[in-house]
C-alpha positions in Angstrom: -78.6 -44.2 72.0 -77.9 -44.1 68.3 -79.3 -41.3 66.2 -82.2 -42.8 64.1 -82.3 -40.0 61.6 -78.6 -40.3 60.8 -78.9 -44.1 60.5 -81.9 -43.8 58.1 -80.1 -41.2 56.0 -77.0 -43.4 55.7 -79.1 -46.4 54.8 -81.1 -44.5 52.2 -77.8 -43.1 50.7 -76.4 -46.7 50.5 -79.4 -48.1 48.9 -79.7 -45.2 46.4 -76.0 -45.7 45.3 -76.5 -49.4 45.1 -79.6 -49.1 42.9 -77.9 -46.4 40.7 -74.7 -48.4 40.1 -76.0 -50.5 37.2 -77.2 -47.4 35.5 -73.8 -45.7 35.9 -72.0 -48.8 34.5 -74.1 -48.5 31.3 -73.5 -44.8 31.1 -69.8 -45.3 31.5 -69.7 -47.8 28.7 -71.7 -45.5 26.5 -69.4 -42.6 27.4 -66.2 -44.6 26.6 -67.7 -45.7 23.2 -68.6 -42.1 22.4 -65.1 -40.9 23.3 -63.6 -43.5 21.0 -66.0 -42.5 18.2 -65.2 -38.8 18.7 -61.5 -39.5 18.6 -61.9 -41.5 15.4 -63.9 -38.7 13.8 -61.3 -36.2 14.8 -58.6 -38.3 13.1 -60.8 -38.7 10.0 -61.5 -35.0 9.9 -57.7 -34.2 10.2 -57.0 -36.6 7.4 -59.7 -35.1 5.1 -58.4 -31.6 5.8 -54.9 -32.7 4.8 -56.2 -34.3 1.7 -58.2 -31.2 0.9 -55.2 -28.9 1.3 -53.1 -31.3 -0.9 -55.7 -31.4 -3.6 -56.1 -27.6 -3.5 -52.4 -27.1 -3.9 -52.3 -29.6 -6.8 -55.3 -27.9 -8.4 -53.6 -24.5 -8.1 -50.6 -25.9 -9.9 -52.8 -27.4 -12.6 -54.9 -24.3 -13.2 -54.0 -22.1 -16.1 -52.6 -18.8 -14.8 -54.0 -15.5 -15.8 -52.3 -14.0 -18.8 -49.0 -12.5 -17.9 -48.4 -8.8 -18.1 -44.9 -7.3 -18.4 -43.6 -5.6 -15.3 -43.0 -2.3 -17.0 -46.7 -2.1 -17.9 -47.8 -2.7 -14.3 -45.7 0.2 -13.0 -47.6 2.7 -15.1 -51.0 1.1 -14.8 -53.6 3.1 -13.0 -56.6 1.2 -11.7 -59.6 3.2 -10.7 -63.1 2.3 -9.6 -64.5 2.6 -13.0 -62.0 0.2 -14.5 -62.7 -2.5 -11.9 -66.5 -2.1 -12.4 -66.1 -2.1 -16.2 -64.0 -5.3 -16.2 -66.4 -7.1 -13.9 -69.5 -6.0 -16.0 -67.6 -6.9 -19.2 -67.1 -10.4 -18.0 -70.6 -10.7 -16.7 -69.5 -11.7 -13.2 -70.9 -11.0 -9.8 -68.6 -9.4 -7.1 -68.1 -12.8 -5.4 -67.2 -14.5 -8.7 -64.9 -11.7 -9.7 -63.2 -11.8 -6.3 -62.7 -15.5 -6.6 -61.2 -15.1 -10.0 -58.7 -12.5 -8.6 -58.1 -14.3 -5.4 -59.4 -11.6 -3.1 -62.4 -11.1 -0.9 -65.8 -9.8 -2.2 -65.4 -6.9 0.2 -62.2 -5.8 -1.5 -64.1 -5.6 -4.8 -66.8 -3.5 -3.2 -64.1 -1.2 -1.7 -62.3 -0.9 -5.1 -65.5 -0.1 -7.0 -66.6 2.5 -4.5 -63.2 4.2 -4.7 -62.5 4.0 -0.9 -59.5 1.7 -1.4 -57.1 1.1 -4.3 -55.9 -2.4 -5.2 -52.5 -3.4 -3.8 -49.5 -4.0 -6.1 -49.8 -7.8 -5.9 -53.4 -7.7 -7.2 -52.6 -5.3 -10.1 -51.0 -8.2 -12.1 -54.2 -10.2 -11.6 -56.4 -7.3 -12.7 -54.2 -6.7 -15.7 -54.5 -10.4 -16.6 -58.2 -10.3 -16.2 -58.3 -7.5 -18.8 -57.1 -10.1 -21.4 -59.7 -12.7 -20.6 -63.0 -13.2 -22.3 -66.3 -14.2 -20.8 -65.9 -17.9 -21.7 -62.3 -18.1 -20.4 -63.3 -16.4 -17.2 -66.2 -18.8 -16.7 -63.9 -21.8 -17.4 -61.4 -20.5 -14.9 -64.1 -20.0 -12.3 -65.5 -23.5 -12.8 -62.0 -24.9 -12.3 -61.5 -22.8 -9.2 -64.8 -24.0 -7.7 -64.0 -27.6 -8.5 -67.2 -28.3 -10.4 
């Protein structure tokens, strides 16, 4: 004698799968469409990132450099916390703006001004160049760096 419970279970499973199949087909189509859309967006994002890097490189080449300082002057130049703070205040810049102008992080400016850390040799030239800038020139250079 066949097991009625097992037969009922199998029939219920078969009917449930049969009734759910049209819903799955719609979901499969939607999923395929979303995957294609996502792949297209990833390609577009990669293209925009490449264009952004190319334009930034072009902009860096087009930007006027900070005034040059002779190498012999850099060797004897001592940069202390007071000098960094005085230059930033003289130009009327915030720490973030001053950092952007020098090409360093705002945290580096905080560390320099507190005296915990001294600027590295590669930044000394930028600091020396900033000493020759006026407020207007610094603002112009910042506006070019920010792209506005």
